[in-house]
N, C-alpha and C positions, 0 to 999 in steps of 0.2 A: 427403526423404520426408515426406509430410504424414500425420499421424495423425488420423483421423476417428473419434470415438466413435460406435458404433452407436446408432441410435435405438430406440424401443420396438418390440417384436416383433409388435405388432398395432395396428390403428387404434383411435382412441379410441371410435368408435361401436360397436366390437365388445367393448370392455372389460367392459361390464356382463354379457355373456353367457359369457365364457370362464372365469370362476371366479377366486376369490381365490387359490387354490393356485398357478395358473399365473402370476398377477401377482406373487405373493410370490417365486416361484422366479426370475423375471426380475430383481427387485430384489436378491435374494441374489447372483445371478450378477454383476450390475453392481457390487455392493459388493466382491465378491471381486476383480474386475478392478481396481477403483480402489485397493484396498489393496495389491495386488501391484505396480501401476504406481507407487505412491508411492515405492518404494525407488529407482527410476531417475529420479525427478523432482528433479533437483539444481539447477535453474536459477532457480526462482521462489520468492520468500520467503513462501510460504503455510505458516505454522507450524501443526503439528497435534499437538504433544505434550501440550497441555492439552485436556481434554474437559469436557463440561458435562452429565453424565447427570442431575444433580439438577434440571435445568431441563426435563427431557423433557416433563412434563405441560404446563407453560406454553408450551413451544415448539410442541407438536403439538395442543393442545386448547383454546387460548385466543387469541382475536383481540386484538391489542395495537396500537393506532394512536396514535402520538405526533404527532397532527396539529398543525401550526403551531409556535409558539414554545415552547421547553422551560420557560420561566419563567412560563408562562401556562397553567393547567390546561384552560381552555376548558369547554365544556358537558359533554363526555364524561367517563366514568370508566374506560374500558378502555385505560389508558395506563400508561407507566412513567416519566413525566417526573421523578419524584423520584430514581429511579436514574440517569437521564440527567444530571441536575444534579450528582449526587454524583460520577459519573465525570469530568465536566468539571472540577469543583473539585479532585479528587484529582490529575489531570494538570496542571491550571493551577498548583497549588502546586509540583509538581515542576519545572515550567518557569519558575518565578519570576514568575508573573503577579500583578499588583496585585489588590486587592479589587474593582476596577471591571470585572473580566473578564466576558466573555460567550461563549457557544459553543453548539454543538449537535452531535448525532451524525448524520453524513452517510452516504451510501451508499458512500463511499470518499474517498481523498485527492484525486482529481481533482475531485470536487464541492466539496471544501473550497477548493481553489485557485480554482475557478470563482466561488465565493461571494466570496472575497477580492478578486478582480479586478472583479467586478460592484459590490461595495460601494465600491471605490476610484473607480470611474467616477461613482457617485452622490455621492461626497464632494466632488467638484470640478466642480460644474455649470458648463458653458460653458468648462471648461479641461480638454481631453482629456489624461488621464495617459498617459505613455509607460512601457511595461513593459520591464524589462531582465531577462534570464535567460541563463544560460550555455548553451553548445552541448551540454552534458551534461544539461540539465534534462529533465524528463519531457515526453513528447510532448503531454500534456494542456494544457500551458501555451500552446502555439501554438494549439491548438483553442479554448481559452477566449478568447484574444485575438481570434481571428477571429469568435467568436460575439458578443463585446461591441464589436467594431470598434475595438480598441485597437492602436496601433502597438507591435510587438514588436521590440526591438533585441537581437541575440544578442551575448553577451560571450564572448570566448575562454575555453576551459578548458585547463588545463595537462595534461601527459601523464597525470597521475593521475586527471583528471576534475574537478578543483577549479576554481572560478571564478578567473580572472586579475584580481586587484584593480587592477593597473596599467591594464589595458585598460578595466575598469569606470570608473575615474576619468576616463580620456580621453573615453569615450562620454558619461558623465554631464555633463561640461563642455560638450558640444555641445547638451544638452537642458535645461540648468538653468533656463531660462525657463518650463518647464512642470512640473506635478506629475509625480512619478516613482513607479513601483512596482517594487521589485527583488524578484524571486522567487529566494530562496536555496534551494538544494537540499542537504538534509542526509541523505545516503545516496543517491547517484546510482544509477540503475537498473543501469548496467553495472559500475561499479567501487566503489560505495558510498563515494565521496568525499564530504566535507562542506565546504560553503562557509563562509567565516569571516564570521559575521554581525557581529561587533564591527568588523572591518575595513571591512565594507560601510557600517555606520553612521558610522564615522569618515570615510570618503570623502565621504559626504553632508554631514557637519559641515564638513569642510574646504572644500567648495564652497558652503557656506551654503544647502544645499537643505533647506528646512524643510517644504515641501509634499511629503511622501513617505510611502510605506508600504513596510515590509519584511515580506514574507510568506515563511514558512519551510515548504517542502514537505519534511517529515521523515517520510515514510510508513513507512519501516522503522526508522530509526535513533534517533528521538527518545528513547524510553524507555531503550534500551540505553546511549546516551551520557549521559543524565541520571543513570544509576545508577553511573557511573564515579566514582572518588575525585576530589576537587576538583582535585588537581594534574594529573590526566589529562583532565578534562572539557573538551571543546572549547567555544568560545563560540558558541552557536547559538540561545539562547532569549530570553525577554523581558528578562533582565538584560543582554543584549548589544545590545539595540536592536530586537528583533523586534516587529512590531505584530500579527502573527497567526501561528499555527502549526497545521498539520494533521498528524496521525499516524494510521496505519491500525490497525484492530483485527485483521484477518485475517492480518496479517504477524506481527510479534513477539508480539502478545498472543493469538494462537491462538484467535480467535473462531469459526473454521471457516466463516464466511460473511462476504462483503465488507462492510466498514463502516469508518468513521474518526471521529475526534473533531477538530472545528475549534474553536480557542480564539482569541479576540481579547483584547488587553490592555485595550482600552476598548470599550464597547458600540458596535457599528458603526452607520452610518447606517440600515441595514436594520432594526435593532432598534427604530427609531422608527416602523415601519410601523403604520398603524391596524388596529384589530380588524376581523375579518370577523364580521358578526352571526351567520351560520349556524354557525360553529365556536366563536365566543366567545373566539377567541385571535388574536393578531397573526400576520400572514403574513410571517414574517421569514426563512424558510428557502427553499431552492430548490424542494424538493418540498412539496406540501401534506400529504397523508398520508405519514407516515414510520413506519418499523418501530419498534414498541415492544419487539421481541424483541432487537434488537442492543444496546441499552443493558444488558439483562440479561446478555448474553454478555460484554460488556466488564466489567461489575461483577463477574461470576463470575471472570473471569481476574484482575482486579486484587485480588480478595479473597484470592488466594493469598499476598499480601504481597510487599513490595519485595525482601526477602532471597531469596525463591524466584525472582523475575525476575532478580535479579542473578546467581544461580547459573546460570540458563538462558542468560544472555548470556555468562557466562564459559565455559560448556560449548561454546557455539557457536563462540566464538573459539578455544578449544583445538582443536576439530575443524577449523577453518579453518587453524590453524597446522600441524596434522598433514597436511592435504590439500596445503598449499603445499609442505611438505618432501617428501612422497611424489612429487609431480609433478617437482620440481626434481631429486630423486635419480634419477628415471627419464629425465631429460634433456628433459622437456617444458616449454617456456617458460611461466612462471607468475609472477604478482605479486599483492601484497595490500597494501591501504592500512592505516594504523594503525587499530586497534580494529575492523576490518571482519570480518564473517562471510563476505564474498565473496572468492573467489579467481578472478582473471582468467587465462584461459589462451589460448594460440594456438588458433585454430579447428581442431577435429579434422576428420578426413576424414568424408565423408557417411555411411559405414556406422556410424561411432561416434555421430554425431549422430542417426541413425535409431534407435539402440538406447537412447540416453540423452537426457534432456531437458536441454539445455545452453544454450539461447538464443543461437545463433550470430548474429552481425551482419554476416558477410562476411569479417572478419579475426580476430575474437575470439569467445570464448564465456566463460561463467563458471559457477562452482559456488557456491551459497549454502548454507552449513552451518547447520544447525538443531540444537537439543539432541538430537533423536532421529535425526539422520543416522547411518546405519550405516557405521562405519569399513570394514567388509568390502565395502560397495558402492563406497567410494572406491578400495580396493585393486583391485576388479574393473574399475573404469573405467580405472585406470592400466594394468592388464594389457591391456585392449582398445586403449589408445592406443599400446602398444608391440608389439602383435602384428600379423602380416600381415592385410591387409584381408579376405581370403577366409575367415578363421577367426573373425571377429566374428559372434556368434550374434544373429539378429534379435530384436527385442522381441516378446513375445506379442501376438496380436491381441485387440481388445476383444470382448465377447460379440457373437455373430453377430446381425445384424438380419434376422430371418426374413422380414419383410415385404419388405425390399429385395432379399432373395435369391429372391423369387418363391414363398415357401412360406406356407401358412396357419399359424396358431398351433400346430396339432397336428404340424407337420412334414411333412405330405403335400403333394407338389407341387401348386401351384394349377392 
């Protein structure tokens, strides 16, 4: 079953004449629908437990354009590059980056991976790098390789979703005459597995591969893993051999709008791009004009302090443990990787997938637990999984699209 959110109830060219009250009512209806639907959205890691009301005026009444390089203010003054740099430094410190770090706030982790692959291509002129990523890597890796015309070699993933290092060694040995880029996934989309970055770096060392980049796509898991005690902390960051890391803001950090932070251990080739006279700043990023609001949202989230984020991560893992046990007790196949917020389940029947957002892939689905995941919703899902199909209650429909239904904004048939 496909869920399509209804569009606006009137055409834009009528909006100025129908009155603010009717527009406000539609926005209120939409907000109520989205709030109600959030309870059943169990599959995607969009965290919403932190909000940013103190930023309301800046978010809704101020243009903020972080055009170009974050380390270069440029001609304009309507930007938040100082906040952007502070966010980069805060995360870079947590991930063990040297003082030579460089980074920027992107539209999402896919853009960060795209930038890392583009920069790798520029770093080895006349020597096309070969990209290695596991079969569990994010779909954006293949898309970026196609865009930059880079060869992509898929590495086997084990049953948990983790890159098979033995297979990686074999494949690297076949390409060691060329520069390589290994995209390590730290928090795979389906199982939240994390690739062993230290083992990847060791494999390169053993094969004497010095022309290399190790980019870490840690969209969900970077900060939660970084906050673990040292004896539990996986090897995934700059101290383990990473050359770049990207992590999302709208996932664990609850920025409520898509964004990510890309960090390099050393300033990339792209950071040497000349200034653009019109903007007064170097064109080092994929986008020219960039949001100046997302650095504020990231800064707002991080300002809650690491102890708060550690507690949020612990709460998410507790809920994942509860979910795993409830499913197993009910006899529904389920598994969970170490430290994961994600519980992987056998794909439910269509009527359950129609009521709950579970991201089925044909054989499996999953639940990603967040600090505000309602345990009662988990109990309700388990009940739906174990009851006869005909008794599963359908999900409520979104607000009705009057225009699509052939009615005018007043509800009178057209």
